[in-house]
C-alpha positions as a Markdown table, in Angstrom:
| # | Residue | x | y | z |
|---|---|---|---|---|
| 1 | Met | 19.8 | 14.0 | 7.3 |
| 2 | Asp | 22.1 | 11.2 | 6.3 |
| 3 | Ile | 21.2 | 10.6 | 2.6 |
| 4 | Asn | 23.6 | 7.8 | 2.4 |
| 5 | Lys | 21.3 | 5.3 | 4.5 |
| 6 | Tyr | 18.7 | 6.0 | 2.3 |
| 7 | Ala | 20.9 | 5.4 | -0.7 |
| 8 | Leu | 22.1 | 2.2 | 0.9 |
| 9 | Phe | 18.4 | 1.0 | 1.6 |
| 10 | Ser | 17.5 | 1.7 | -2.2 |
| 11 | Asp | 20.4 | -0.2 | -3.5 |
| 12 | Val | 19.8 | -3.4 | -1.3 |
| 13 | Ala | 16.2 | -3.1 | -2.7 |
| 14 | Glu | 17.5 | -3.6 | -6.0 |
| 15 | Thr | 20.3 | -6.1 | -5.7 |
| 16 | Arg | 18.6 | -8.0 | -2.7 |
| 17 | Asn | 22.1 | -8.7 | -1.4 |
| 18 | Phe | 23.9 | -6.9 | 1.3 |
| 19 | Thr | 27.6 | -7.9 | 0.2 |
| 20 | Lys | 26.8 | -6.9 | -3.3 |
| 21 | Ser | 25.5 | -3.4 | -2.3 |
| 22 | Gly | 28.3 | -3.1 | 0.2 |
| 23 | Glu | 30.7 | -3.7 | -2.8 |
| 24 | Arg | 29.1 | -1.0 | -4.8 |
| 25 | Met | 28.9 | 1.5 | -2.0 |
| 26 | Gly | 31.9 | 1.2 | -0.1 |
| 27 | Tyr | 30.5 | -0.6 | 2.8 |
| 28 | Thr | 31.6 | -4.1 | 4.4 |
| 29 | Gln | 28.8 | -6.7 | 4.8 |
| 30 | Pro | 28.7 | -6.0 | 8.6 |
| 31 | Gly | 28.7 | -2.4 | 7.9 |
| 32 | Val | 25.6 | -2.8 | 5.7 |
| 33 | Ser | 23.8 | -4.6 | 8.5 |
| 34 | His | 24.7 | -2.0 | 11.0 |
| 35 | Val | 23.4 | 1.0 | 8.8 |
| 36 | Leu | 20.1 | -0.9 | 7.9 |
| 37 | Lys | 19.5 | -1.9 | 11.4 |
| 38 | Ala | 20.2 | 1.5 | 12.8 |
| 39 | Met | 17.5 | 2.8 | 10.3 |
| 40 | Glu | 14.9 | 0.2 | 11.4 |
| 41 | Ile | 15.2 | 1.4 | 15.0 |
| 42 | Glu | 14.7 | 4.9 | 13.5 |
| 43 | Leu | 12.0 | 4.1 | 11.7 |
| 44 | Gly | 10.4 | 1.5 | 14.0 |
| 45 | Phe | 9.7 | -1.5 | 11.5 |
| 46 | Ser | 11.8 | -3.9 | 9.9 |
| 47 | Leu | 12.9 | -3.4 | 6.3 |
| 48 | Phe | 13.9 | -6.8 | 4.9 |
| 49 | His | 13.2 | -10.4 | 5.1 |
| 50 | Arg | 16.1 | -12.9 | 4.7 |
| 51 | Thr | 15.3 | -15.8 | 2.2 |
| 52 | Lys | 17.4 | -18.5 | 0.3 |
| 53 | Gln | 17.1 | -16.2 | -2.7 |
| 54 | Gly | 18.4 | -13.1 | -0.9 |
| 55 | Val | 16.9 | -10.5 | 1.2 |
| 56 | Ile | 13.3 | -9.1 | 0.3 |
| 57 | Leu | 11.4 | -6.0 | 1.2 |
| 58 | Thr | 9.0 | -6.1 | 4.1 |
| 59 | Ser | 5.5 | -4.6 | 3.3 |
| 60 | Asn | 6.1 | -1.4 | 5.1 |
| 61 | Ala | 9.6 | -1.1 | 3.2 |
| 62 | Lys | 7.9 | -1.5 | 0.0 |
| 63 | Gln | 5.7 | 1.6 | 1.0 |
| 64 | Ile | 8.4 | 3.8 | 1.5 |
| 65 | Leu | 10.8 | 2.6 | -1.3 |
| 66 | Pro | 9.2 | 5.0 | -4.0 |
| 67 | Ile | 9.4 | 7.9 | -1.5 |
| 68 | Val | 12.9 | 7.1 | -0.8 |
| 69 | Arg | 13.8 | 7.1 | -4.4 |
| 70 | Arg | 12.2 | 10.3 | -5.1 |
| 71 | Leu | 14.2 | 11.8 | -2.1 |
| 72 | Leu | 17.4 | 10.5 | -3.6 |
| 73 | Ala | 16.5 | 12.1 | -7.0 |
| 74 | Val | 15.8 | 15.4 | -5.5 |
| 75 | Asn | 19.1 | 15.2 | -3.7 |
| 76 | Glu | 20.9 | 14.4 | -6.7 |
| 77 | Gln | 19.1 | 17.3 | -8.5 |
| 78 | Leu | 20.1 | 19.6 | -5.7 |
| 79 | Glu | 23.7 | 18.4 | -5.9 |
| 80 | Gln | 23.7 | 18.9 | -9.6 |
| 81 | Thr | 22.2 | 22.4 | -9.4 |
| 82 | Ile | 25.0 | 23.4 | -7.2 |
| 83 | Ala | 27.4 | 21.9 | -9.4 |
| 84 | Ser | 26.1 | 23.6 | -12.3 |
| 85 | Leu | 26.5 | 27.0 | -10.7 |
| 86 | Asn | 30.1 | 26.0 | -10.4 |
| 87 | Gly | 30.3 | 24.4 | -13.8 |
| 88 | Leu | 28.7 | 21.1 | -13.7 |
| 89 | Glu | 31.6 | 19.1 | -13.0 |
| 90 | Thr | 30.1 | 16.0 | -11.2 |
| 91 | Gly | 27.1 | 13.9 | -10.8 |
| 92 | His | 25.4 | 10.9 | -11.8 |
| 93 | Leu | 22.6 | 10.3 | -14.7 |
| 94 | Thr | 20.6 | 7.1 | -15.1 |
| 95 | Ile | 18.9 | 6.8 | -18.6 |
| 96 | Ala | 16.2 | 3.9 | -19.3 |
| 97 | Cys | 16.1 | 3.1 | -23.0 |
| 98 | Phe | 15.3 | 0.5 | -25.5 |
| 99 | Ala | 18.1 | -1.7 | -26.3 |
| 100 | Ser | 18.0 | -0.7 | -30.0 |
| 101 | Ile | 18.6 | 2.8 | -28.9 |
| 102 | Ser | 21.4 | 2.2 | -26.7 |
| 103 | Arg | 23.1 | 0.1 | -29.4 |
| 104 | Asn | 22.6 | 2.4 | -32.4 |
| 105 | Trp | 22.4 | 6.1 | -30.7 |
| 106 | Leu | 23.7 | 6.4 | -27.4 |
| 107 | Pro | 27.5 | 5.5 | -28.1 |
| 108 | Thr | 27.7 | 8.7 | -30.2 |
| 109 | Ile | 25.7 | 10.9 | -27.9 |
| 110 | Ile | 27.2 | 9.8 | -24.8 |
| 111 | Tyr | 30.9 | 10.3 | -26.2 |
| 112 | Ala | 29.8 | 13.9 | -27.2 |
| 113 | Phe | 28.2 | 14.4 | -23.9 |
| 114 | Arg | 31.4 | 13.2 | -21.8 |
| 115 | Lys | 33.6 | 15.4 | -23.9 |
| 116 | Glu | 31.6 | 18.2 | -22.6 |
| 117 | Tyr | 30.8 | 16.9 | -18.9 |
| 118 | Pro | 33.6 | 14.5 | -18.2 |
| 119 | Gly | 32.5 | 14.4 | -14.6 |
| 120 | Ile | 29.1 | 13.0 | -15.2 |
| 121 | Glu | 28.5 | 9.3 | -14.6 |
| 122 | Val | 26.1 | 8.0 | -17.1 |
| 123 | Glu | 24.1 | 4.6 | -16.4 |
| 124 | Leu | 22.0 | 3.0 | -18.6 |
| 125 | Leu | 19.0 | 0.7 | -17.8 |
| 126 | Glu | 17.7 | -1.2 | -21.0 |
| 127 | Gly | 14.1 | -2.7 | -21.0 |
| 128 | Gly | 10.8 | -2.5 | -22.5 |
| 129 | Thr | 8.1 | 0.0 | -22.5 |
| 130 | Asp | 6.6 | -1.0 | -19.3 |
| 131 | Asp | 10.1 | -1.3 | -17.6 |
| 132 | Ile | 11.1 | 2.0 | -18.9 |
| 133 | Val | 7.9 | 3.9 | -17.6 |
| 134 | Asn | 8.0 | 2.5 | -14.4 |
| 135 | Trp | 11.5 | 3.3 | -13.9 |
| 136 | Val | 10.9 | 7.0 | -14.7 |
| 137 | Glu | 7.8 | 7.0 | -12.7 |
| 138 | Asp | 9.6 | 5.6 | -9.5 |
| 139 | Ser | 12.7 | 7.9 | -9.9 |
| 140 | Val | 14.8 | 5.0 | -10.8 |
| 141 | Ala | 15.9 | 6.7 | -14.2 |
| 142 | Asp | 16.0 | 10.5 | -14.8 |
| 143 | Phe | 14.3 | 10.2 | -18.1 |
| 144 | Gly | 13.5 | 7.2 | -20.8 |
| 145 | Leu | 14.3 | 6.9 | -24.6 |
| 146 | Leu | 11.3 | 4.7 | -25.8 |
| 147 | Ser | 8.4 | 4.7 | -28.1 |
| 148 | Arg | 5.2 | 7.0 | -27.4 |
| 149 | Arg | 2.7 | 4.3 | -27.0 |
| 150 | Arg | 1.5 | 3.6 | -23.4 |
| 151 | Thr | 3.5 | 6.5 | -22.1 |
| 152 | Ser | 0.5 | 9.1 | -21.2 |
| 153 | Ser | 1.8 | 9.2 | -17.6 |
| 154 | Leu | 5.2 | 11.2 | -18.8 |
| 155 | Glu | 6.0 | 14.3 | -20.6 |
| 156 | Trp | 7.3 | 13.8 | -23.8 |
| 157 | Ile | 9.8 | 15.1 | -26.5 |
| 158 | Pro | 9.4 | 13.4 | -29.9 |
| 159 | Leu | 12.6 | 12.6 | -31.8 |
| 160 | Tyr | 12.0 | 10.2 | -34.4 |
| 161 | Glu | 9.5 | 8.2 | -36.6 |
| 162 | Asp | 10.8 | 4.6 | -36.8 |
| 163 | Pro | 9.3 | 2.6 | -39.6 |
| 164 | Leu | 7.7 | -0.8 | -38.7 |
| 165 | Met | 9.1 | -3.5 | -41.3 |
| 166 | Ala | 8.2 | -6.7 | -42.3 |
| 167 | Ile | 10.9 | -9.3 | -41.4 |
| 168 | Leu | 11.1 | -12.6 | -43.4 |
| 169 | Pro | 13.6 | -15.2 | -44.3 |
| 170 | Lys | 15.9 | -14.4 | -47.2 |
| 171 | Ser | 14.3 | -17.2 | -49.3 |
| 172 | Glu | 10.6 | -16.1 | -48.5 |
| 173 | Leu | 10.2 | -13.7 | -51.3 |
| 174 | Pro | 12.2 | -12.4 | -54.4 |
| 175 | Asp | 14.3 | -9.4 | -54.1 |
| 176 | Ser | 11.8 | -7.5 | -56.4 |
| 177 | Glu | 9.4 | -7.2 | -53.9 |
| 178 | Lys | 9.1 | -3.7 | -52.7 |
| 179 | Asn | 6.7 | -4.0 | -49.7 |
| 180 | Phe | 4.7 | -6.7 | -47.8 |
| 181 | Ser | 0.9 | -6.5 | -47.0 |
| 182 | Ile | 0.3 | -6.7 | -43.3 |
| 183 | Gln | -2.8 | -8.8 | -44.1 |
| 184 | Lys | -0.5 | -11.5 | -45.3 |
| 185 | Met | 0.9 | -11.9 | -41.7 |
| 186 | Ala | -2.1 | -14.2 | -41.0 |
| 187 | Glu | -0.9 | -16.4 | -43.7 |
| 188 | His | 2.6 | -17.4 | -41.9 |
| 189 | Pro | 3.8 | -18.7 | -38.4 |
| 190 | Phe | 4.3 | -15.4 | -36.7 |
| 191 | Ile | 7.1 | -14.5 | -34.0 |
| 192 | Ile | 5.8 | -11.6 | -32.1 |
| 193 | Ser | 7.4 | -9.1 | -29.5 |
| 194 | Ala | 6.2 | -9.9 | -25.9 |
| 195 | Glu | 3.5 | -7.7 | -24.6 |
| 196 | Gly | 4.8 | -4.7 | -22.4 |
| 197 | Thr | 8.1 | -4.7 | -24.8 |
| 198 | Asp | 6.9 | -2.6 | -27.6 |
| 199 | Tyr | 3.3 | -1.8 | -28.1 |
| 200 | Asp | 3.4 | -0.5 | -31.6 |
| 201 | Ile | 3.8 | -3.7 | -33.5 |
| 202 | His | 0.6 | -5.2 | -31.5 |
| 203 | His | -1.1 | -1.8 | -32.3 |
| 204 | Ala | -0.4 | -2.2 | -36.1 |
| 205 | Leu | -2.0 | -5.6 | -36.3 |
| 206 | Glu | -4.8 | -4.9 | -34.2 |
| 207 | Lys | -5.7 | -1.8 | -36.3 |
| 208 | Ser | -5.2 | -3.7 | -39.4 |
| 209 | Gly | -7.8 | -6.5 | -38.2 |
| 210 | Val | -5.0 | -9.0 | -38.5 |
| 211 | Thr | -5.0 | -12.1 | -36.0 |
| 212 | Pro | -1.7 | -13.6 | -36.7 |
| 213 | Asn | -0.7 | -17.4 | -36.0 |
| 214 | Ile | 1.6 | -16.8 | -33.2 |
| 215 | Cys | 4.2 | -19.5 | -32.9 |
| 216 | Phe | 6.8 | -17.8 | -30.7 |
| 217 | Ser | 6.7 | -14.7 | -28.5 |
| 218 | Ser | 10.0 | -13.1 | -27.2 |
| 219 | Lys | 11.5 | -10.0 | -25.5 |
| 220 | Asp | 14.7 | -10.2 | -27.4 |
| 221 | Asp | 14.8 | -8.4 | -30.8 |
| 222 | His | 17.9 | -10.1 | -31.8 |
| 223 | Ala | 16.4 | -13.7 | -30.7 |
| 224 | Ile | 13.3 | -12.7 | -33.0 |
| 225 | Val | 15.7 | -11.9 | -36.1 |
| 226 | Ser | 17.6 | -15.3 | -35.4 |
| 227 | Met | 14.3 | -17.2 | -35.3 |
| 228 | Val | 13.2 | -15.7 | -38.8 |
| 229 | Ala | 16.6 | -16.1 | -40.2 |
| 230 | Asn | 16.2 | -19.8 | -39.5 |
| 231 | Arg | 12.7 | -19.8 | -41.2 |
| 232 | Leu | 10.7 | -20.6 | -38.0 |
| 233 | Gly | 8.3 | -17.7 | -38.9 |
| 234 | Ile | 7.9 | -14.4 | -40.1 |
| 235 | Ser | 7.7 | -11.0 | -37.9 |
| 236 | Ile | 7.2 | -7.3 | -37.7 |
| 237 | Leu | 10.1 | -5.1 | -36.1 |
| 238 | Pro | 11.1 | -1.5 | -36.2 |
| 239 | Lys | 13.8 | -0.6 | -38.8 |
| 240 | Leu | 16.0 | 0.8 | -35.8 |
| 241 | Val | 16.0 | -2.7 | -34.4 |
| 242 | Ile | 17.4 | -4.5 | -37.5 |
| 243 | Glu | 20.2 | -2.0 | -38.0 |
| 244 | Gly | 23.3 | -3.9 | -38.6 |
| 245 | Val | 21.6 | -7.4 | -39.1 |
| 246 | Gln | 20.0 | -6.7 | -42.4 |
| 247 | Asn | 22.2 | -9.4 | -44.1 |
| 248 | Gln | 20.6 | -12.2 | -42.0 |
| 249 | Ile | 17.0 | -11.6 | -43.0 |
| 250 | Leu | 14.6 | -10.0 | -45.7 |
| 251 | Ala | 13.1 | -6.6 | -44.5 |
| 252 | Leu | 10.4 | -4.9 | -46.4 |
| 253 | Pro | 8.3 | -1.8 | -45.6 |
| 254 | Leu | 4.8 | -2.5 | -44.5 |
| 255 | Glu | 1.6 | -1.9 | -46.7 |
| 256 | Pro | 0.1 | 0.2 | -45.3 |
| 257 | Phe | 2.8 | 2.2 | -43.7 |
| 258 | Phe | 3.1 | 2.2 | -39.9 |
| 259 | Ser | 5.8 | 3.5 | -37.5 |
| 260 | Arg | 6.6 | 4.2 | -33.9 |
| 261 | Gln | 7.5 | 7.8 | -32.5 |
| 262 | Leu | 10.5 | 7.4 | -30.4 |
| 263 | Gly | 11.4 | 10.3 | -28.1 |
| 264 | Ile | 12.2 | 11.2 | -24.5 |
| 265 | Gly | 9.7 | 10.5 | -21.5 |
| 266 | Phe | 10.3 | 12.0 | -18.3 |
| 267 | Arg | 8.0 | 12.7 | -15.2 |
| 268 | Ser | 8.4 | 16.7 | -15.5 |
| 269 | His | 10.5 | 19.3 | -16.6 |
| 270 | Ser | 10.8 | 20.5 | -13.1 |
| 271 | His | 12.2 | 17.1 | -11.8 |
| 272 | Leu | 15.0 | 17.0 | -14.6 |
| 273 | Ser | 18.4 | 17.6 | -13.1 |
| 274 | Pro | 20.9 | 19.9 | -14.6 |
| 275 | Ala | 22.9 | 16.8 | -16.2 |
| 276 | Ala | 19.6 | 15.3 | -17.5 |
| 277 | Lys | 18.9 | 18.6 | -19.3 |
| 278 | Ser | 22.2 | 18.8 | -20.6 |
| 279 | Phe | 22.0 | 15.3 | -22.1 |
| 280 | Ile | 18.7 | 15.9 | -23.7 |
| 281 | Asp | 20.3 | 19.1 | -25.3 |
| 282 | Thr | 23.0 | 16.9 | -26.6 |
| 283 | Ile | 20.6 | 14.2 | -28.1 |
| 284 | Gln | 18.7 | 17.0 | -29.8 |
| 285 | Thr | 22.0 | 18.4 | -31.2 |
| 286 | Ile | 23.5 | 15.0 | -32.1 |
| 287 | Leu | 20.7 | 12.8 | -33.3 |
| 288 | Pro | 19.9 | 14.6 | -36.6 |
| 289 | Thr | 23.4 | 13.7 | -37.5 |
| 290 | Leu | 22.8 | 10.0 | -36.9 |
| 291 | Ile | 19.5 | 9.6 | -38.7 |
| 292 | Ser | 19.9 | 12.0 | -41.6 |
């Protein structure tokens, strides 16, 4: 079986561009067309429609794409298992994660991992909860680093309880304030993380019976910080998100206390490649030094 054609098909499904996928995978544009045309003849149906915005999957291609991605994941697992028997020298690892985790934790962890396994290529995909769960379920990513809420379809390794913080303009309260009642969130214009990005903030508000006066919604944590700093409203964000930007805003612990559990989500232990297992071991070794 020629696994390369399936890899090319999966890549074009992602980029929606023959030329871009060809550059990424070492094909000319005519070469991409030739491989995919041969694949269409073999399968008996078309794979892509051409549009002004790029190529899009046919309905039949959409049905086989998740299976193809699982096939590619199993092939990568096979190759890494063989490599691990010879020292785990080569391979590819895709990690889906929150931007706050890729910014604060992963540089140090990846550095430690690459010292041990320099031949393993590490790719990061940043997104919200729904994005990450879908990437892991569809075998686009080996595993995810995210919050526990809304991840019941995945196996889970807990890592860290990340407190939720009230985020206010610096001029909003005197520095003597030690915490901020979540009930007061209803008294101010509120900027909220978009649904599907991080469910823990929505959960804290709902559990407290608070209906905020939502004036803005954003998927970008830094945009929320900037809007609060410019006195457009107040918000709630996890403590890890505001690392490095505390000078722009006033951050106070919520009263009562709420947190999000950060951890590792994956389809099953049997689906983890040797590289993924080694990276998870590195996370569990290095992380305590970063959060102590």
